[in-house]
C-alpha positions, 0 to 999 in steps of 0.5 A: 500500500505504501508503494502505491501511495508513493506512486500516486504522489509521483503522478500527482507531482508530475501533473501539477507541473503541466497545468498551464501554458506560458503567458504574461499576467495582466491586471485583467487576470487578477480582476476576474472571478474564478471560472470553476469552483465547487466540483463534486461527484455524484454518490454513484460516480456517474456524474460530476457537477461544477459551478462555472462562472462566465462574464460574472454570471454563475451556472451549474453544469452537469457532466458524465464522469467518464467522457466529460460530456455535458448532460445539462447546464442550469444557466443563471439569468440576470436575477438568479444564480446557483450558490452552494449545492449538495448531491442529495442522491444519485440523480438529484442536486439541491441548490442554495439560490442567490438573487440579485436584489434591486440594483445591487451587483452582488447576488444575495442569499435570500434563503431559496432552495432549488432542486434539479436532476442531472439531466435537467428534469424535475427542476423546481424551486422547493423552498422560498418565497417564490417556491410556488409559481413566483407567488410570495408565500412568506418571509421565511428563508431556508438554509441547507444544513444536512443532506441526510445520508440515509434518506435520499428524498429529504434534506434538513434545512434551517428555516428562519426569518431573514431579519436578524433582529426578530424574536421569532424562533427558527426551526429545523425542517425536513424538506422533500427535495422533489415536492417541497413538502415540509415537516418541522423536526424541532423548534429553536430554543432562542432566536437566531440559533445555529444547530448541530445535527447527529447521525440520525438527523436529529438536532442535538445542540443549539447555540445563540447569542443573547442581547448582551453578546453572550453565547448560549449553548443548549442540548437535547437528548434527541427526538421529542426531548426538550432543550436544556442548558448545557455546559455549566460544569465545563470550564472554558469556552466550549463549542461542539462541532461534530458528533461521533459515529455512535452519537454518544460522543461529540467533538468540540473546540475548547479554550481555557484561560484565553489560550488557543482552542484544543480539539476535544472528544466529549462523552455525553454519557460519562461527561469525560473529555479527552484532549486530542490536539492543541497547538500552542500558537493557533486555533484549529482552522477546521476539522476533517472527518470520515463518511461515518462522521468520525473526526480523524484530523485537524488543520492548523494554520500557525504559518503554512497550513498543517494537517494533524491526523489524530486517528491514522487507522481511518482509511480517509486519514491515510488517503488525506495524508498521502494527498497532503504529502503528494502536493507538498504541503498545499491546501488539500480538500476532499470535496466529495467522493462516491458511496463506495469510496472508489472515486474522490474529488480533490481541490488543491490550492497554494499561495501561487495556485488559485485552485485545481480540481482532480479526480482520484481513483482509489483503486488504481491510485491514478488521478485525472486533472479536471479543472483549474479554478482560474485557468488563465493563471500560471502558478509558476509565474506567481509570487511566493508568500512566506510567513514571518513572526515578530514580537510586540513591545508588550510581548504579543507574538504577531504572525504575518505573511510577506509576498515579494515580487519574483526575483526581487528582495531588497529595497522594494516599494511596499504595500502594507495590507491589513485584513478586515474584521478586525476579528478575523485573520489572514491565511497563507494562500492565493489572494488575487490582489496580493499577487497583482501587487507583487506582479507589479513590483511591490512587496506586500506585508500582511500581519495578524495584529492583536484582535485577530481571531485564530490565536486564542481568546486572550489575543483576540480580546487584546484588540478590544478598545484599541482599534485605533491605537495598539492594533495600529501599532502592531501594523506599524511594527510589521511595517518597520520590521520589513524596513529593518530587514532591508526588504522595504524602502522606507521612503516608498511605503503605502498602506491599503485595506478593505473594511477594517483594513480600510479603517487601518489604512487611514488610522495608521497613516494618521498615527505615523504620518511620516511612515506612509507616502500614501493610503487607500481606504476601501469600503472602510469605517472611518467614524467609530461612533457612527457604527451605532447608527449606520450599517447592519451591526445596529440591526442585530439584537446584540449589535450595541453590546458587541460594539460596547465590548469591542470599541469601549463605551468612551465616545471621546476615545472612539472619536480620538481613534476615528480618521474622520476626526483626525484628518488634520494629522494626515500627510499621506496621499489619500484614495477613498473607494466605496460602494453606495449600497454598502450595508456593513461599512455604510456609505455614510462613512466615506461621505463623512471622511470626504467632508472632513478632508474637504473641510481641511482642504486636503486633496484626495482621490475618489472612486464610488460605484452606486450598485456595489456593496461591501466590496466590488463584485462587477468585474468591470468595476474590479478592473477599474479599481485595480487599475486605479490602485496601480496608477495611484501607487505608481504615482506615489511610491512607483515600482 
């Protein structure tokens, strides 16, 4: 068996080197959506399904596995397109549908579910407000949560109101994938809950957030049993993520005393918990599990992605481990496989490869290349992303990533790219704008500053109340590190970010006005007190509590950390980009910053699109944005 896996590794490695033909990358190449994504095989192995995007419109295409002959293409129109989907049985796929609303460019998931066979037959909307001949039935939305392995005619959906500010209780519903007939399985214990389903299709755990931004955890013994509070005797933060194959054990993520999360196995009968794995640096990114629902591994992103196999006796663990080593440490995801396990679809990606799909025959151990997500990108021409690690003055370890132009490593014009959130994080992988900037000759610096998720609760909470001070100091520290290493030219530094990254782009330039020659704020928030009144956070029941916790309640301190109120400290050239329909970082933030700049007679560049939301979606708009970014950078720190 080992020899067979080694042969497979050689085959895959050979295939990887022959993916693309030679080309010269252009800004257009980095401004297009991926063409192929989410390829899955039917349970009997006879058909493939793939989401395919052309001219910004997504379709679902069905192919014969042996010949790649198209059996049917569910073509999107100007208003509707398929998003996520499941193979529910050998013939039928269940699709979550996105819809363009009003003038918005980006489609929105309105909770509609569509059913179709691989040959295009029996197609119909099976859940949603248009599920019966376009008639509006109700405000309910449905979201697929379990495909019910042992029931080929039904799936479980989470049925709730689209509004996140309602007191109405959502429910788990069994939905017939042919007729759309519903049967309620269980009602939620509190508004806007999330659920964990056991191997018998029963909701057993529910989580929700109360108005004070506290997580509540509930447990049910099973069918017909009531919800009850869970975890009073468990120390630390406890998050159930999967049931074991016997339904008597669960896998959970748990953090104690602010440390990183560990992966635990918890016995529901004896209440015994067993630590399976814990990194001292990073939380688990996600777990990987077998068809029998047994978690056999965990992905950790301390720097590069790393897979830890906690049970190597599981057949799937052996297969995944062989693939991980064959692809030399790249991201490896098994998207689907046949019921007999003989055919497996694998998605592989890296810092330079935006994604490739392969079909592996586990009997012959041979692979076939199916699609490249972005076939116009040649991986060998992309820049390498490498991790770095530094320590803040007050002792926090900061992890980040540095991407340098090919063949260059010293005194480079540099773009610092803080992530959004702020309670999120950057990962090693392919990022179109990072590669675009590196391709244009710029070094790119990304740092997971304090407040980022993924490094333990203490690290995340250290960002509370210091959005405009210590978080920015961490970003500035990473910038100076690149200069000290001789990588970045201190006279040619720019900072660019989106959402919270857009906020940081302005705030860091205000905090250290002599460090950055230019700043680009993209769909950013610029007035912290405004978050209480504009945007979608205020629509959440716990929105005010979240803001109080993460910003602090001192309005004067919030204003002191808001770019709108501090433009007089700016020295950098400014470029502001926004969408008028942005409901997260409301357009009013950009207008307030514009007014403040104009009041101070401060020059700036401006790009606004009336149909875009929180990040541009239309490919023409993305191209214009990227061209403007490169022109702006060239003007101020030229490569």
